N, C-alpha and C positions, 0 to 999 in steps of 0.2 A: 537522410531520406524522407521525403514527404509523401504520405499515403493519401489516397483519394478520400475526401470528406464523406462521400456517399457510403463508403465501407467502414466508417467509424462507428463502433458500437458504444453507446453511452451505458455502460455496464454499471447499473445502480447497485451499490453495496448497502445493505440494510442499516448498518450501524456507522454513522460518519465519524464518531469518535474512534472506532476500531474498524477501519477499512479493510476487512478480511472476511471472505466468505467462500463457502464451498458449493459447487453446483454439481449434482450428480447427474450424469447422462447415461441413458440406456436406449440403445437402438435394436429393437427386436427384429430378428430374421433379417438382418442386413444382407444385402447382396454384394459381391465384390465390385468395387469402384463406386458404391453408393457414397454419397456425401454424408459424413456423420457429424461434421462441425463446419458450418458455413463460413465463407471468406469474410473476415473482419479484422479490425485492429482496435485497440483501446490503450490508454496511457498506463494500465495497470500491469504488473507482473502476473504471469499465469504459469502455474505448475500443474501439469497433467499426469495423473496417476492411472495407468492402464490396469483395469481390473479383469477384463475378459475380451478375448477377441484379438484380432491383428489388424493394424491400420497403419497408414502413412500420413504424416502431418507435414504440410509444406509451410516453412516459416521463412518469409521474405524469398520465396521461390526455391529454397533448399529443401529437399525431401528428407525426412527422418522416419525410418521404419521402427514402429513401436509394437512390442508384444506385451502380453499380460505379465504383470510383475515389474515392468519398467516405468521410468518417469522421464518426462522432458520438461525444460525450463524455457518459457517463451518470454523474451524480454518485453518490456513496455514499449508500445509504438510499432510492434512488428506485425505485419500482415500475416495471418495464419488461416489455414483450412485443413480439414481432415477427411480422409476417405477409407473405407473398409477395404482390406486386402483379401479377405476371405468371406465366404458365405457364412452366416450365423449370427448369434447375438454379439453385440459389441457394447461394453460397459466401461465408462471412465469417469474419474472424478477431476474436476477442475478447481484448484484452489486459486482464488483471485485476490491479489493484495496490492494495495497502493503503498508506495514507498513512505508515505507520510505516517504510516503505522509506527515507524521507528524515530519519529521526531524527538522523542525523549532523549536520544543520544546525540543530537546535533552538536552539543558542546563537549562531547567525549572525544579526546584525541585519538584514541585507539579505534573507535568507530570511524572517525574521519579518515584514518589511514587505511583500514581493512575493508569496511563495509560500505562507506559512503561512495567510493568509486563506482560500485555496482548499482547503488540506489540512484545515483545521478546520471548513470548512462556512460560514464567514461570507460568502464570495462563491462564485459559481458560474461556471464557464467556459460560454460559449455551447455549446449542444448541438452545433450545426453551425457551427464557427468560420469556415470559408471563406465562408459566407453573410453573416456580420456584418462581416468585414474581409478585404480581399485577403491580408493577411499570414497569415491563418489557414491558407491552403493551403501556407505554407512548412513547416508541421508534417508534412505527409504523408510526405515522404522520411524524416524522422526516425523516424516511426512505422514505416514499412517496415523501416528499419534495426534497430529494437528487436525486431520480429517476427522478422527473419532471424536475429539472434543467439539468440533464445530458442529457435528451432527447431533451428538448427545445433548449439548447445550446445558450441562450441569452448571451449578452456581460458580461464578468467576471463570467460566470456560474461556471468555475472551483473554484474560491474562495468561492462562496456561497455553492457549493456542499461540498467542503472541510470542511468549518466551520460547516455546519450542521452535517456532518458525524462525525466530531470530538466531537461535543456536544453529539451525539448519544452514542459514545464510553465512554465518561466521565460519562454520566448518568448511563450506565451499570456498569461501574467500581465502581461508588459511591453505587450502589444498591447491587452488588454481591461480591465485594472484601472481603475476609475472614478478620475477626477482627484482627488476629495477624499482617497482612500487614498494615492495617490502623494505628495500634498503634506503629509500628516501625518507626524509623527516616528513611529517605530516604537512606537506605544502598545500596551501589553499588552492583549490580548483578555480574559484572565482577570485579575481584580483581584489575585489573588496568583500571577501567573506567575512572578515572581522567586523566590517561596518554592518553587515547583515546580522551578525551575532549580537552586536550592540543594540540594534533595532529590535530584535527579538526579545532581548532582556528588557528593554524599555516597555514593549507591549505587555510582557508578563508582569512587570512592576507597577504599571499604570493601567489597570484593567478598564477602569471606567472613562478613560481618556478618549475623546473622539480624534481619530487620526485618519486623515484622508490619504488616498493613494499618492497624491501629489507631494504632500508633506513628507510621507515615508520615503518616496523616491528621492526627494531632495537630500535626505539624511544620508543616503548611501551614494549620492553623487551621480544618479542616472536619471534619464527621462522616465516618465511613467510607463511607456511601453516596454522598455528594456528592463526596468525594475520588476514589473509583473512577470515577465518571461523568466528572469533569473530567480525571482523569489519562488516560483512554482517549481523550477528545476531543483532548487536547493531543499525546499520543504515537502515537495509533493502536493501542495495545496495552494490555491490562489491566496492572495493577500487578505481579502475580505474573509475567506473561509477560515484561514488561520486565526484571525483576530476573533471571529465568532466562536470557534472551538475553544479558544483560550478563555474567553469570557464565560462560556458555558461550563467549562471545567471547573472554574473558580466558583460559579454559582452552585455547582454540585457540592462543593466542599461547605459552602455557607449553609446549604439547605440541611446538611447532616448536623450542623452545630445547634440548629433549631432555636437560636437566639434572635433572629431577625424575621420579619414578615416576608412574604414572597415579593411583595411590592418594594420593600426596602432592599432586598437583594437584586431586584431587576435594576434599580437605580444605581447601586454600587458597581455593577458590571456594565454600566453604560446603555441600559435599555430603559428609556424614560416612559415607554408604553408597556405596561404589564401584559397586555394581550399579545403584543409582538414577542415579548420575552417568552411567554408560554409557548407560542408557536415555535420559536427558535429552539427552545429547550427540547421540545418533543422531536424536532427535526434531527438533533444530534444525539439525543439519549433515548429515543423511542418511548418516551413516557412524559407526562406533564410534571412541572415542579411539584404540584400537590401529590401526585402519585409517588414521586422520589422521596418526598418528606415522610411518607408513610412506611418506607422500607426499614 
């Protein structure tokens, strides 16, 4: 399904290295049929936790009645809109996450079998898990814990929120994955998934190497257009974004070691211009290399 570009929302997530964020929504004195969430779509997963009130959310034209205490899961790329069903205050939290948050597991065969089909869009979780299976309600406390971590922002909250959200997705996959999928061996979804894996390993092992899209596409046997399309579907990031993040993650490790200057680290990770390196580092880590070194 191709959704209208004018309805695409460029949802900016604050932390590019941890593309996970909560948005708290409050509609005071809403009237029945008032729009509480405008019509839009984006590439991220969205989980809505209803805190107060009663609403209907239309997801790709299908309506879902949601009351306080319930949650719904909106797949990436789906058009969605929400309306109040009763007069009164409406409050809900939206947890927005890009599938690239779990790229650490790309080489894990269990992840490939159980979670990747949902991250890649081959399968979809039920919009209202608790209505499809009693075990779906087991995810509610986990979602509350994720939201609490994202709101409180205590030290290392990103790791805790990520781990709890991953557990939530694993529990959902274990509950709802169709039997034919669980009985299959971890078959690659893309015909050349193994080539992509080798390319990713090459990127991670050769941090400072300049690698063009054309060269990378040739390595997996695709033209640049289809390469970029498949790379983003597999990793949740564009090729350039993935390379940049890999470089910045390596720079972060080197900054902690304190044995090299920032200029030397910039060169090691493939940034010949220290000013550009500083700008890129801040874009992904929300601080400058100098600030990171002081932690």
